[in-house]
C-alpha positions as CSV (number, residue, x, y, z in Angstrom):
1,M,8.6,74.3,-36.0
2,K,5.1,74.7,-36.2
3,I,3.3,78.0,-34.6
4,Q,1.7,75.5,-31.7
5,D,5.2,74.3,-30.7
6,V,6.4,77.7,-30.2
7,R,3.4,78.2,-28.3
8,T,3.6,75.5,-26.0
9,L,7.3,76.4,-25.7
10,A,6.9,79.8,-24.3
11,K,3.7,79.0,-21.9
12,G,6.4,76.6,-20.5
13,M,8.5,79.8,-19.8
14,G,5.7,81.8,-19.0
15,I,5.5,84.3,-22.2
16,K,1.4,84.5,-22.8
17,S,1.6,84.2,-26.5
18,F,-2.1,85.4,-27.8
19,G,-1.7,88.1,-30.6
20,K,1.2,87.7,-31.3
21,T,3.0,86.2,-34.6
22,K,5.3,83.6,-34.8
23,V,8.3,85.8,-35.4
24,D,7.3,88.2,-32.6
25,L,6.9,85.2,-30.3
26,I,10.1,83.4,-31.0
27,R,12.2,86.7,-30.7
28,E,10.5,87.1,-27.4
29,I,11.8,83.9,-26.5
30,Q,15.2,84.4,-27.8
31,R,15.2,87.2,-25.5
32,Q,14.0,85.4,-22.0
33,E,17.0,82.8,-22.8
34,G,19.4,85.3,-22.8
35,N,20.1,85.4,-26.7
36,F,20.2,87.9,-29.4
37,D,16.6,88.2,-30.8
38,C,17.8,87.5,-34.5
39,Y,14.6,84.9,-35.8
40,A,14.6,85.7,-39.6
41,K,16.6,88.4,-39.9
42,T,19.6,86.3,-40.6
43,E,21.0,86.4,-44.7
44,G,21.6,82.6,-44.6
45,Y,24.5,82.1,-42.0
46,C,23.8,81.7,-38.2
47,D,26.5,81.7,-35.8
48,Q,24.6,81.0,-32.9
49,V,24.6,76.8,-33.2
50,E,22.7,75.9,-30.2
51,C,19.9,78.1,-31.3
52,I,16.7,75.8,-31.1
53,F,15.1,77.8,-33.9
54,R,18.2,77.9,-35.9
55,E,17.3,75.7,-38.9
56,S,13.7,77.1,-39.2
57,C,15.6,80.7,-38.8
58,I,17.6,80.4,-41.8
59,S,14.7,79.0,-44.5
60,E,12.3,81.6,-42.9
61,K,11.6,84.7,-45.1
62,K,11.0,88.3,-43.4
């Protein structure tokens, strides 16, 4: 997911995105949704199958 898509999603949730990295912004979205803020913390496996960031999360290098 591109950063602009993440910013658009955040804006729709009332989250300000200015000055935030993609990872930080996604984690804030995850918290607001009531999910774990685990984006880019995975070790190659994720059991959060309903998360919209799952695919990019597993491949994110952090």
